[in-house]
C-alpha positions as CSV (number, residue, x, y, z in Angstrom):
1,X,0.0,0.0,0.0
2,X,2.9,2.4,0.8
3,X,4.5,1.8,-2.5
4,X,1.2,2.6,-4.3
5,X,0.9,5.9,-2.5
6,X,4.4,7.0,-3.6
7,X,3.7,5.9,-7.2
8,X,0.6,8.2,-7.3
9,X,2.2,11.2,-5.7
10,X,5.0,11.5,-8.2
11,X,2.8,11.9,-11.3
12,X,0.7,14.5,-9.3
13,X,3.8,16.5,-8.7
14,X,4.8,16.4,-12.4
15,X,1.2,17.3,-13.3
16,X,1.3,20.4,-11.1
17,X,4.6,21.5,-12.7
18,X,3.1,21.0,-16.1
19,X,0.0,23.1,-15.3
20,X,2.2,25.9,-13.9
21,X,4.3,25.9,-17.1
22,X,1.2,26.1,-19.2
23,X,-0.1,29.0,-17.1
24,X,3.2,30.8,-17.6
25,X,2.9,30.4,-21.4
26,X,-0.7,31.5,-21.4
27,X,0.2,34.5,-19.3
28,X,3.0,35.6,-21.6
29,X,1.0,35.3,-24.7
30,X,-1.7,37.5,-23.1
31,X,1.0,40.0,-22.2
32,X,2.4,40.1,-25.7
33,X,-1.1,40.6,-27.2
34,X,-1.7,43.5,-24.8
35,X,1.7,45.1,-25.4
36,X,1.3,44.8,-29.2
37,X,-1.9,46.9,-29.1
38,X,0.1,49.7,-27.7
39,X,3.1,49.3,-29.9
40,X,3.2,51.3,-33.2
41,X,5.4,51.7,-36.2
42,X,6.7,55.2,-36.7
43,X,6.8,56.4,-40.3
44,X,7.0,59.3,-42.7
45,X,3.9,59.9,-44.8
46,X,4.7,61.6,-48.1
47,X,2.0,60.7,-50.7
48,X,3.9,62.5,-53.5
49,X,7.1,60.6,-52.9
50,X,5.8,57.2,-51.6
51,X,2.7,55.2,-52.2
52,X,2.7,54.1,-48.6
53,X,4.2,55.5,-45.4
54,X,8.0,54.8,-45.0
55,X,8.6,53.0,-41.7
56,X,11.5,54.4,-39.8
57,X,11.3,52.5,-36.5
58,X,9.0,51.6,-33.6
59,X,7.3,53.5,-30.8
60,X,4.8,52.8,-28.0
61,X,1.8,54.7,-26.6
62,X,1.9,56.3,-23.2
63,X,-0.1,58.6,-20.8
64,X,-3.7,59.2,-22.0
65,X,-3.2,57.5,-25.4
66,X,-2.5,60.8,-27.2
67,X,1.3,60.4,-26.9
68,X,4.0,58.0,-28.1
69,X,7.6,57.5,-27.2
70,X,10.3,56.6,-29.7
71,X,14.0,57.2,-30.3
72,X,15.1,60.7,-31.2
73,X,17.2,59.3,-34.1
74,X,14.0,57.7,-35.6
75,X,12.4,61.2,-36.0
76,X,15.4,63.4,-36.4
77,X,15.3,63.8,-40.2
78,X,14.1,67.2,-41.5
79,X,10.8,66.9,-43.3
80,X,10.5,68.6,-46.7
81,X,8.5,71.8,-46.3
82,X,7.8,72.1,-50.1
83,X,5.5,69.0,-50.1
84,X,2.9,67.4,-47.9
85,X,5.1,65.3,-45.6
86,X,4.5,64.4,-42.0
87,X,5.3,61.9,-39.3
88,X,2.7,59.3,-38.6
89,X,2.2,56.2,-36.4
90,X,0.8,53.0,-37.8
91,X,-1.4,50.8,-35.6
92,X,-2.9,47.4,-36.4
93,X,-1.8,44.1,-38.0
94,X,-1.2,43.0,-41.5
95,X,-2.7,45.3,-44.1
96,X,-5.5,46.5,-41.8
97,X,-3.6,49.5,-40.4
98,X,-4.8,52.7,-38.8
99,X,-2.6,55.8,-39.7
100,X,-2.5,58.6,-37.2
101,X,-0.6,61.9,-37.7
102,X,2.1,62.6,-35.2
103,X,3.9,65.8,-34.1
104,X,7.3,65.7,-32.5
105,X,6.5,67.5,-29.2
106,X,9.6,67.1,-27.1
107,X,13.1,65.6,-27.6
108,X,15.9,64.4,-25.4
109,X,18.9,63.9,-27.8
110,X,21.3,62.9,-25.0
111,X,19.2,59.8,-24.1
112,X,17.9,59.3,-27.7
113,X,14.3,59.9,-26.8
114,X,11.4,61.7,-28.5
115,X,7.8,62.4,-27.4
116,X,5.1,62.5,-30.1
117,X,1.7,64.0,-29.9
118,X,-1.0,62.1,-31.8
119,X,-4.2,63.4,-33.5
120,X,-6.2,60.5,-32.0
121,X,-5.7,58.1,-29.1
122,X,-4.6,54.5,-29.0
123,X,-4.3,52.0,-26.1
124,X,-1.5,53.1,-23.7
125,X,1.1,50.9,-22.1
126,X,1.8,51.0,-18.4
127,X,5.2,52.3,-17.4
128,X,7.3,50.6,-14.6
129,X,9.0,52.6,-11.8
130,X,12.3,54.4,-12.2
131,X,14.4,51.9,-10.3
132,X,16.9,50.0,-12.4
133,X,16.4,46.3,-12.7
134,X,19.3,44.0,-11.7
135,X,21.4,42.1,-14.3
136,X,19.9,38.7,-14.8
137,X,16.3,40.0,-14.9
138,X,14.2,38.6,-17.7
139,X,12.9,41.0,-20.3
140,X,11.0,41.1,-23.6
141,X,10.7,43.5,-26.4
142,X,8.1,43.9,-29.2
143,X,8.5,46.0,-32.3
144,X,8.8,46.1,-36.1
145,X,12.4,45.0,-37.0
146,X,11.9,44.6,-40.7
147,X,9.6,47.5,-41.2
148,X,6.3,47.0,-43.0
149,X,7.0,45.9,-46.5
150,X,4.5,43.0,-46.4
151,X,2.3,44.6,-43.8
152,X,2.5,45.4,-40.1
153,X,3.5,42.4,-38.1
154,X,4.9,43.0,-34.6
155,X,7.7,40.6,-33.5
156,X,8.6,39.7,-29.9
157,X,11.9,38.6,-28.5
158,X,12.9,37.5,-25.0
159,X,16.2,37.7,-23.2
160,X,17.6,39.1,-20.0
161,X,19.6,42.1,-18.8
162,X,23.2,41.2,-19.1
163,X,24.7,44.4,-17.6
164,X,24.0,48.0,-16.5
165,X,26.7,49.9,-18.4
166,X,27.7,53.5,-19.4
167,X,26.1,54.8,-22.5
168,X,29.2,55.0,-24.7
169,X,29.5,53.7,-28.2
170,X,32.6,51.4,-28.3
171,X,35.5,52.4,-30.6
172,X,38.0,50.1,-32.0
173,X,40.8,52.6,-31.6
174,X,41.5,56.2,-30.5
175,X,41.2,57.5,-34.1
176,X,37.5,56.7,-34.0
177,X,36.9,58.8,-30.9
178,X,35.0,61.9,-32.2
179,X,34.6,65.1,-30.2
180,X,30.9,64.2,-29.6
181,X,31.9,60.8,-28.3
182,X,34.5,62.3,-26.0
183,X,32.0,64.8,-24.6
184,X,29.5,61.9,-23.9
185,X,32.2,60.0,-22.0
186,X,32.6,62.9,-19.6
187,X,28.9,62.8,-18.6
188,X,27.5,59.3,-19.4
189,X,24.2,57.8,-18.3
190,X,23.7,54.2,-17.3
191,X,21.7,52.1,-19.7
192,X,20.8,48.4,-20.0
193,X,22.9,46.0,-22.0
194,X,20.8,43.1,-23.2
195,X,21.3,39.6,-24.2
196,X,18.4,39.7,-26.6
197,X,17.9,39.7,-30.4
198,X,17.0,43.1,-31.8
199,X,17.4,44.7,-35.2
200,X,17.8,48.2,-36.6
201,X,14.0,48.5,-37.1
202,X,13.5,47.8,-33.4
203,X,14.6,51.3,-32.5
204,X,12.0,52.8,-30.1
205,X,10.6,49.4,-29.2
206,X,9.2,49.0,-25.6
207,X,11.4,46.9,-23.3
208,X,9.1,45.3,-20.7
209,X,8.7,42.9,-17.9
210,X,7.4,39.7,-19.4
211,X,5.4,38.9,-16.2
212,X,3.5,42.2,-16.1
213,X,3.9,44.0,-19.4
214,X,5.2,47.1,-17.6
215,X,7.6,49.1,-19.8
216,X,11.1,49.3,-18.2
217,X,13.1,50.8,-21.1
218,X,13.3,51.8,-24.7
219,X,15.5,49.9,-27.3
220,X,17.9,52.3,-28.9
221,X,21.0,50.5,-30.1
222,X,22.1,47.2,-31.6
223,X,25.7,46.2,-31.7
224,X,26.5,45.5,-35.4
225,X,29.6,43.5,-36.3
226,X,29.9,44.8,-39.9
227,X,27.2,46.4,-42.0
228,X,23.5,47.1,-41.3
229,X,22.6,44.3,-43.6
230,X,24.8,41.9,-41.6
231,X,22.7,42.8,-38.5
232,X,19.7,41.1,-40.2
233,X,21.6,38.1,-41.5
234,X,23.8,37.4,-38.4
235,X,22.7,39.5,-35.4
236,X,25.2,39.8,-32.5
237,X,22.5,39.3,-29.9
238,X,23.8,42.3,-28.0
239,X,21.5,45.3,-27.8
240,X,20.9,48.3,-25.6
241,X,18.0,50.1,-24.0
242,X,17.4,53.4,-22.3
243,X,15.9,53.0,-18.8
244,X,12.4,54.2,-18.3
245,X,13.5,56.9,-15.8
246,X,14.5,59.1,-18.7
247,X,11.1,58.6,-20.3
248,X,9.4,59.6,-17.0
249,X,11.5,62.8,-17.1
250,X,10.6,63.6,-20.7
251,X,6.9,63.1,-20.0
252,X,6.9,65.4,-16.9
253,X,4.8,68.5,-17.6
254,X,4.3,67.6,-21.3
255,X,1.2,65.4,-21.2
256,X,-1.1,67.5,-19.0
């Protein structure tokens, strides 16, 4: 009888672990679905020059839904004042996409951030607190790494924070240290270094806690071994993100 009891308890333990694992998967798929609704492609709309908006990167909705965060370098190009040309965000999936005009409201070039004001609202993501997460913390990111050539299809990647490191672009030798880079080295901010796959089109993607969906940072750099094309064919798996504390500062007083 004793042997029979032991034989029954072992399968029950395995069954409990299996149920817990299934719940984790279900929870994460729900988180991804929710985050994707608040993640947008950032593009330039110029009907005279392009038949469809030209996707530049990714962004995500914040505050009351009328605002979006992206990288400053995504929206740093000068728009042509002689033609109808404007920044827009694209929301949706596949070819069923909503296009909303966006205005660059506020920028933070040092931390590579920009705040956009939208003409109409979208579902906003919840921001995490300003405290830095420890290395080893699990993270996820959702964005549009290949643009929207075949339609808008958000892609999600998981990984973990590998380090908290100064925001300085590595140089192979002293000849590559420009005046701008030298100035940044004197007053650097700490950012996240990630062990996670990201691509150039992921610029501006929300970095979030896979358990809660709370945004903890903004993807802004990918370490590229050779050319931009090589980043797509053979990514390094090393990327960087601006902590959410700098987004909080950018939002302060701008979304009232």
